[in-house]
C-alpha positions, -999 to 999 in steps of 0.1 A, spaced: -510 -191 -121 -487 -212 -99 -450 -210 -112 -447 -248 -118 -417 -242 -141 -397 -234 -110 -397 -271 -102 -381 -301 -120 -411 -323 -129 -415 -357 -146 -436 -360 -177 -466 -372 -157 -461 -343 -132 -460 -319 -161 -494 -332 -173 -508 -326 -138 -493 -291 -136 -507 -283 -171 -542 -295 -161 -542 -275 -129 -529 -244 -147 -558 -246 -172 -584 -254 -146 -574 -232 -117 -610 -222 -110 -618 -259 -102 -589 -264 -78 -610 -259 -46 -633 -287 -57 -609 -313 -71 -600 -345 -55 -569 -366 -63 -591 -391 -81 -605 -363 -103 -571 -351 -112 -558 -387 -118 -587 -394 -142 -584 -362 -161 -546 -367 -166 -548 -405 -171 -523 -411 -143 -525 -431 -111 -536 -416 -78 -502 -424 -64 -486 -402 -91 -509 -373 -81 -501 -378 -44 -464 -376 -52 -469 -344 -73 -476 -322 -42 -442 -328 -27 -426 -322 -61 -441 -286 -61 -433 -279 -24 -465 -290 -6 -473 -318 19 -505 -328 2 -535 -316 -19 -551 -299 12 -519 -279 17 -518 -270 -20 -554 -258 -19 -547 -237 12 -519 -218 -6 -537 -215 -39 -542 -178 -46 -554 -179 -82 -590 -190 -76 -618 -169 -92 -653 -180 -83 -669 -160 -111 -686 -175 -141 -659 -192 -162 -658 -206 -198 -658 -240 -182 -690 -234 -163 -706 -219 -194 -696 -250 -212 -712 -273 -187 -744 -253 -191 -742 -255 -229 -737 -293 -228 -768 -297 -206 -789 -274 -229 -778 -289 -262 -770 -325 -252 -791 -338 -282 -779 -312 -307 -741 -317 -312 -738 -288 -337 -748 -263 -310 -724 -280 -285 -695 -276 -310 -701 -239 -316 -705 -232 -278 -673 -252 -272 -654 -232 -298 -664 -199 -281 -651 -213 -249 -618 -223 -265 -613 -188 -279 -621 -173 -245 -596 -196 -228 -570 -187 -255 -574 -150 -248 -572 -157 -211 -538 -173 -213 -522 -158 -244 -494 -133 -237 -500 -101 -257 -463 -93 -253 -453 -126 -270 -479 -120 -297 -466 -85 -305 -430 -97 -304 -439 -126 -327 -454 -102 -352 -423 -81 -351 -401 -111 -355 -419 -126 -385 -420 -92 -402 -383 -87 -399 -370 -123 -406 -352 -132 -438 -371 -166 -439 -397 -183 -418 -393 -220 -413 -424 -238 -401 -424 -272 -383 -456 -291 -378 -469 -327 -377 -502 -345 -377 -534 -324 -376 -512 -292 -372 -501 -296 -408 -533 -279 -420 -525 -249 -397 -489 -248 -411 -502 -248 -446 -526 -219 -438 -498 -199 -422 -475 -205 -451 -502 -196 -477 -512 -163 -460 -476 -151 -453 -464 -158 -488 -491 -134 -501 -473 -107 -481 -441 -116 -499 -427 -133 -467 -403 -160 -475 -416 -193 -460 -405 -229 -460 -418 -260 -443 -395 -284 -424 -395 -322 -427 -418 -337 -402 -396 -364 -387 -364 -384 -388 -330 -375 -403 -346 -354 -430 -348 -326 -405 -310 -323 -406 -311 -315 -443 -333 -285 -434 -314 -273 -404 -282 -266 -423 -302 -240 -444 -315 -220 -414 -296 -188 -408 -293 -165 -378 -317 -139 -394 -344 -166 -399 -372 -176 -375 -385 -211 -368 -423 -214 -361 -432 -246 -343 -466 -262 -337 -461 -281 -304 -494 -297 -294 -499 -324 -267 -463 -334 -261 -426 -323 -264 -416 -344 -294 -380 -354 -302 -381 -333 -334 -391 -302 -315 -364 -309 -289 -338 -310 -317 -352 -278 -333 -353 -258 -301 -318 -270 -291 -303 -262 -325 -320 -228 -326 -307 -219 -291 -271 -228 -300 -273 -208 -332 -291 -178 -317 -321 -183 -340 -355 -170 -327 -383 -195 -323 -421 -190 -320 -440 -219 -304 -478 -223 -308 -489 -248 -282 -519 -259 -261 -496 -266 -231 -490 -241 -203 -465 -263 -185 -438 -280 -207 -400 -278 -211 -405 -265 -246 -424 -235 -232 -393 -225 -214 -370 -230 -244 -389 -211 -271 -382 -175 -277 -419 -166 -278 -448 -188 -268 -483 -184 -282 -509 -204 -262 -540 -217 -278 -568 -238 -263 -578 -270 -281 -599 -289 -255 -593 -312 -226 -569 -341 -227 -586 -373 -241 -613 -353 -258 -617 -342 -295 -592 -314 -301 -606 -284 -319 -586 -263 -343 -609 -233 -341 -589 -213 -317 -555 -221 -333 -569 -210 -367 -582 -178 -352 -548 -172 -337 -530 -177 -370 -554 -154 -388 -548 -127 -362 -511 -132 -364 -511 -129 -402 -533 -97 -403 -510 -82 -376 -479 -91 -397 -494 -75 -428 -502 -43 -409 -467 -43 -394 -450 -47 -428 -470 -18 -442 -481 -10 -478 -453 -32 -493 -472 -62 -479 -499 -57 -506 -475 -56 -536 -478 -93 -543 -516 -92 -538 -517 -65 -565 -495 -86 -587 -518 -116 -581 -548 -96 -592 -531 -85 -624 -521 -121 -632 -556 -133 -627 -570 -106 -651 -543 -113 -677 -548 -150 -679 -585 -153 -669 -594 -167 -704 -568 -195 -701 -571 -203 -664 -606 -193 -654 -615 -192 -617 -632 -225 -608 
């Protein structure tokens, strides 16, 4: 992948860099119009992008591009699936989900994954930040980790309420952030605060190029679909489930203590609170 983070880019240029990073197999065939439409920016913005990353124009960038792989890619398989199932959306959704998981595995750093598992296992408390559709993912992560007796809290979603949460985060804690689509002011504050207090951060994101990718301690990439399209939560959910299982394995037998206690409670009070 081209090291776009070596350059200072505007928000529009970051969108272009992120698109190219995710679609490097298409670079030899793309025009500036294709890129402009995909990123919802002007052609002039795309034209200025090349000089911002050290090239004269698109032709020069293509000539120096070394990451192209002409083999069958998830994107090409997706195009085939759409043509085959264009009248059956269910099949299209399932095929899309497979492609998203494959793209996640392609870009996900196993080092960052393993370090995230270790960090969560050893932290005093995990503080989760999410907003919008990611709230469901945050709830799932909290629910699963608490069953392993991991201390978990959720942070306020926006505004000055976040300050009330920040004062309770210690140096032995970890902040898990769901940063999809853009670098929100809330995430900016959380990452800056964590950096100053030497607090570790784990970022789950669908962006390959973004300032928050450089600021987080560990970054876990997950594919959700192209910009402007329906964003799937299949790959992020699979990533969370994998993370939770790995954490449980890392903690060891003690991770199951609360599950055994839960089973005992259910048996004890089954006549009063039957399972629905």
